[in-house]
DOZA-245674 format. One record per atom (N, C-alpha, C): residue in one letter; atom name; y negated, x negated, z. Coordinates in Angstrom, 1 decimal. Atoms other than C-alpha are relative to their C-alpha. Example, Ala and Ser with C-alpha at 12.3 -4.5 7.8 and 13.67 -1.06 7.14 Angstrom:
rest atom py px pz
a N 1.2 -0.9 0.0;
a CA 4.5 -12.3 7.8;
a C -1.2 -0.9 0.0;
s N 1.1 0.9 0.0;
s CA 1.1 -13.7 7.1;
s C -1.1 0.8 0.8;
END
This chain:
rest atom py px pz
x N -0.2 -0.5 1.3;
x CA -38.5 11.7 10.6;
x C -1.3 0.6 -0.5;
x N 1.3 -0.5 0.5;
x CA -41.7 12.2 8.6;
x C 0.2 0.7 -1.3;
x N -0.2 -0.8 1.2;
x CA -41.4 15.0 6.1;
x C -1.3 0.4 -0.6;
x N 1.2 -0.5 0.6;
x CA -43.9 16.2 3.6;
x C 0.1 1.5 -0.2;
x N -0.1 -1.5 0.1;
x CA -44.8 19.9 3.3;
x C -0.1 0.5 -1.5;
x N 0.0 -0.3 1.5;
x CA -45.0 19.8 -0.6;
x C -1.0 1.0 -0.3;
x N 1.0 -0.9 0.3;
x CA -48.3 21.3 -1.3;
x C -0.3 0.2 -1.5;
x N 0.2 -0.1 1.5;
x CA -47.8 21.3 -5.1;
x C -0.3 1.4 -0.5;
x N 0.3 -1.4 0.4;
x CA -47.7 25.1 -5.5;
x C -1.4 0.4 0.4;
x N 1.3 -0.3 -0.4;
x CA -50.9 25.4 -3.6;
x C -1.1 -0.6 -0.9;
x N 1.0 0.6 0.9;
x CA -52.7 22.9 -5.8;
x C 0.1 0.6 -1.4;
x N -0.1 -0.6 1.4;
x CA -51.4 24.5 -9.0;
x C -0.7 1.3 0.0;
x N 0.6 -1.3 0.0;
x CA -52.4 28.0 -8.0;
x C -1.6 -0.1 0.1;
x N 1.5 0.2 -0.2;
x CA -55.9 26.8 -6.8;
x C -0.6 -0.6 -1.3;
x N 0.6 0.6 1.2;
x CA -56.4 24.7 -10.0;
x C -0.1 1.0 -1.1;
x N 0.0 -1.0 1.0;
x CA -55.5 27.6 -12.3;
x C -1.0 1.1 0.3;
x N 1.0 -1.0 -0.4;
x CA -57.8 29.9 -10.3;
x C -1.4 -0.4 -0.4;
x N 1.3 0.3 0.5;
x CA -60.8 27.9 -11.3;
x C -0.2 0.2 -1.4;
x N 0.1 -0.3 1.4;
x CA -60.0 28.4 -14.9;
x C -0.2 1.6 -0.2;
x N 0.1 -1.5 0.0;
x CA -59.6 32.2 -14.2;
x C -1.3 0.5 0.5;
x N 1.3 -0.4 -0.5;
x CA -63.0 32.2 -12.6;
x C -0.9 0.4 -1.1;
x N 0.8 -0.4 1.2;
x CA -64.5 32.4 -16.1;
x C 0.2 1.4 -0.4;
x N -0.3 -1.4 0.4;
x CA -62.9 35.8 -16.5;
x C -0.5 1.0 1.1;
x N 0.6 -1.0 -0.9;
x CA -65.2 37.6 -14.0;
x C 0.4 -0.2 1.4;
x N -0.4 0.2 -1.4;
x CA -63.9 36.0 -10.8;
x C 1.4 0.4 0.3;
x N -1.4 -0.4 -0.2;
x CA -60.3 37.0 -11.3;
x C 0.9 -1.1 0.5;
x N -0.8 1.0 -0.6;
x CA -59.2 33.7 -10.0;
x C 0.3 0.2 1.5;
x N -0.3 -0.4 -1.4;
x CA -59.3 35.3 -6.6;
x C 1.4 0.4 0.2;
x N -1.4 -0.4 0.0;
x CA -55.9 36.7 -7.5;
x C 1.0 -1.2 0.2;
x N -0.9 1.2 -0.2;
x CA -54.5 33.1 -7.5;
x C -0.5 -0.8 1.2;
x N 0.4 0.8 -1.1;
x CA -56.7 31.4 -4.9;
x C 0.3 0.6 1.3;
x N -0.4 -0.6 -1.3;
x CA -56.0 33.9 -2.2;
x C 1.4 -0.3 0.4;
x N -1.4 0.4 -0.4;
x CA -52.2 33.4 -2.3;
x C 0.2 -1.4 0.2;
x N -0.1 1.4 -0.3;
x CA -52.7 29.7 -2.5;
x C -0.4 -0.3 1.4;
x N 0.5 0.2 -1.4;
x CA -54.7 29.8 0.7;
x C 1.0 0.5 1.0;
x N -1.0 -0.6 -1.0;
x CA -52.2 32.1 2.4;
x C 1.2 -0.8 0.1;
x N -1.2 0.9 0.0;
x CA -49.3 29.9 1.4;
x C -0.2 -1.2 0.8;
x N 0.3 1.2 -0.7;
x CA -51.0 26.8 2.7;
x C -0.1 0.3 1.5;
x N 0.1 -0.3 -1.4;
x CA -51.9 28.5 6.0;
x C 1.3 0.3 0.6;
x N -1.3 -0.3 -0.5;
x CA -48.4 29.9 6.5;
x C 0.8 -1.2 0.2;
x N -0.8 1.3 -0.2;
x CA -46.8 26.5 5.9;
x C -0.5 -0.8 1.1;
x N 0.5 0.8 -1.1;
x CA -49.1 24.8 8.3;
x C 0.4 0.6 1.4;
x N -0.3 -0.6 -1.3;
x CA -48.4 27.4 11.0;
x C 1.5 -0.1 0.3;
x N -1.4 0.2 -0.3;
x CA -44.6 27.2 10.6;
x C 0.4 -1.4 0.3;
x N -0.3 1.4 -0.2;
x CA -44.6 23.4 10.6;
x C -0.6 -0.5 1.3;
x N 0.7 0.4 -1.2;
x CA -46.7 23.3 13.7;
x C 1.0 -0.4 1.1;
x N -0.9 0.5 -1.1;
x CA -45.0 21.2 16.5;
x C 1.1 -0.8 -0.6;
x N -1.1 0.8 0.6;
x CA -42.7 19.4 14.0;
x C -0.6 -1.4 -0.4;
x N 0.5 1.3 0.5;
x CA -43.0 15.9 12.6;
x C -0.3 -0.1 -1.4;
x N 0.3 0.0 1.4;
x CA -44.4 16.8 9.3;
x C -1.4 -0.7 -0.2;
x N 1.3 0.6 0.4;
x CA -47.3 15.1 7.5;
x C -0.9 1.1 -0.4;
x N 0.9 -1.1 0.3;
x CA -50.1 17.6 7.7;
x C -1.1 -0.3 -0.9;
x N 1.2 0.4 0.7;
x CA -52.8 15.7 5.9;
x C 0.0 0.6 -1.5;
x N -0.1 -0.5 1.3;
x CA -51.6 16.7 2.4;
x C -0.2 1.5 -0.1;
x N 0.1 -1.4 0.0;
x CA -51.2 20.3 3.2;
x C -1.4 0.5 0.5;
x N 1.4 -0.3 -0.4;
x CA -54.6 20.4 5.0;
x C -1.0 -0.2 -1.1;
x N 0.9 0.2 1.1;
x CA -56.3 19.0 2.0;
x C 0.2 1.1 -1.1;
x N -0.3 -1.1 0.9;
x CA -54.5 21.6 -0.2;
x C -0.6 1.3 0.4;
x N 0.6 -1.2 -0.6;
x CA -55.6 24.3 2.1;
x C -1.5 0.1 -0.2;
x N 1.4 0.1 0.2;
x CA -59.2 23.1 1.9;
x C -0.4 0.3 -1.4;
x N 0.3 -0.2 1.5;
x CA -59.1 23.0 -1.9;
x C 0.2 1.5 -0.3;
x N -0.2 -1.4 0.3;
x CA -57.7 26.5 -2.0;
x C -1.1 0.9 0.6;
x N 1.1 -0.7 -0.7;
x CA -60.4 27.7 0.4;
x C -1.3 -0.1 -0.9;
x N 1.2 0.2 0.8;
x CA -63.1 26.2 -1.8;
x C 0.1 0.8 -1.3;
x N -0.2 -0.8 1.2;
x CA -61.6 27.8 -4.9;
x C -0.2 1.5 0.3;
x N 0.1 -1.4 -0.4;
x CA -61.4 31.1 -3.1;
x C -1.4 0.5 0.2;
x N 1.5 -0.3 -0.2;
x CA -65.1 31.0 -2.1;
x C -0.7 0.1 -1.4;
x N 0.7 0.0 1.3;
x CA -66.2 30.1 -5.6;
x C 0.4 1.2 -0.8;
x N -0.4 -1.2 0.7;
x CA -64.1 32.8 -7.2;
x C -0.5 1.3 0.6;
x N 0.5 -1.1 -0.7;
x CA -65.2 35.3 -4.6;
x C -1.5 0.3 -0.3;
x N 1.5 -0.1 0.3;
x CA -68.9 34.6 -5.2;
x C -0.2 0.5 -1.4;
x N 0.1 -0.4 1.4;
x CA -68.4 34.9 -8.9;
x C 0.5 1.4 -0.3;
x N -0.4 -1.4 0.1;
x CA -66.5 38.2 -8.5;
x C -1.1 0.9 0.5;
x N 1.1 -0.8 -0.5;
x CA -69.3 39.6 -6.4;
x C -1.2 0.0 -1.0;
x N 1.0 0.1 1.0;
x CA -71.8 38.4 -9.0;
x C 0.3 0.9 -1.2;
x N -0.4 -0.8 1.1;
x CA -69.8 40.1 -11.8;
x C -0.1 1.5 0.3;
x N 0.1 -1.4 -0.4;
x CA -69.6 43.4 -9.9;
x C -1.4 0.4 0.1;
x N 1.4 -0.3 -0.1;
x CA -73.3 43.2 -9.2;
x C -0.6 0.2 -1.4;
x N 0.5 -0.1 1.4;
x CA -74.1 42.6 -12.9;
x C 0.4 1.3 -0.7;
x N -0.5 -1.2 0.7;
x CA -71.9 45.4 -14.2;
x C -0.5 1.3 0.7;
x N 0.5 -1.3 -0.7;
x CA -73.2 47.9 -11.5;
x C -1.5 0.2 -0.3;
x N 1.4 -0.2 0.3;
x CA -76.9 47.2 -12.4;
x C -0.4 -0.1 -1.4;
x N 0.3 0.1 1.4;
x CA -76.6 46.8 -16.1;
x C 0.1 1.3 -0.8;
x N 0.0 -1.1 0.9;
x CA -77.4 49.4 -18.7;
x C 1.1 -0.2 -1.0;
x N -1.1 0.2 0.9;
x CA -74.2 49.8 -20.7;
x C -0.4 0.0 -1.5;
x N 0.5 0.0 1.4;
x CA -76.1 50.6 -24.0;
x C -0.6 -1.3 -0.3;
x N 0.6 1.3 0.3;
x CA -78.1 47.4 -23.7;
x C 1.1 -1.1 0.0;
x N -1.1 0.9 0.0;
x CA -74.9 45.5 -22.9;
x C 0.7 0.0 -1.4;
x N -0.7 -0.1 1.2;
x CA -73.2 46.8 -26.0;
x C -0.9 -0.5 -1.2;
x N 0.9 0.5 1.1;
x CA -76.3 46.1 -28.2;
x C 0.0 -1.5 0.0;
x N 0.0 1.4 -0.1;
x CA -76.4 42.5 -27.0;
x C 1.4 -0.6 -0.4;
x N -1.4 0.5 0.4;
x CA -72.6 42.1 -27.5;
x C 0.1 0.1 -1.5;
x N -0.1 0.0 1.5;
x CA -72.8 43.3 -31.1;
x C -0.9 -1.0 -0.7;
x N 0.8 1.1 0.6;
x CA -75.7 41.0 -31.8;
x C 0.7 -1.3 0.1;
x N -0.8 1.3 -0.2;
x CA -73.6 38.1 -30.5;
x C 1.1 -0.1 -1.0;
x N -1.1 0.0 1.0;
x CA -70.7 39.1 -32.8;
x C -0.5 -0.2 -1.4;
x N 0.5 0.0 1.3;
x CA -72.9 39.5 -35.8;
x C -0.7 -1.4 -0.3;
x N 0.7 1.3 0.2;
x CA -74.7 36.1 -35.2;
x C 1.0 -1.1 -0.5;
x N -0.9 1.1 0.4;
x CA -71.5 34.1 -35.9;
x C 0.5 0.1 -1.3;
END
């Protein structure tokens, strides 16, 4: 009996996390649970007759999204910690007035 592990939730969370990456790397909040869910499902299904290939690819996708989001989060923290806030606000208001 060959069952599927249904990796749909992992794919959805990881896909939405790449969109949330644009918000300062906050996609980590979705990519990390996606990776954890995939990892737990693979561990619990170990030794059974499940089709592991689909869940393994979902786990890999979630891991890649976690790495991308993590790097972007680290970059965002670095930028805000080294940036002068007055200069940031000045550039922000210039951008608002330009449109």
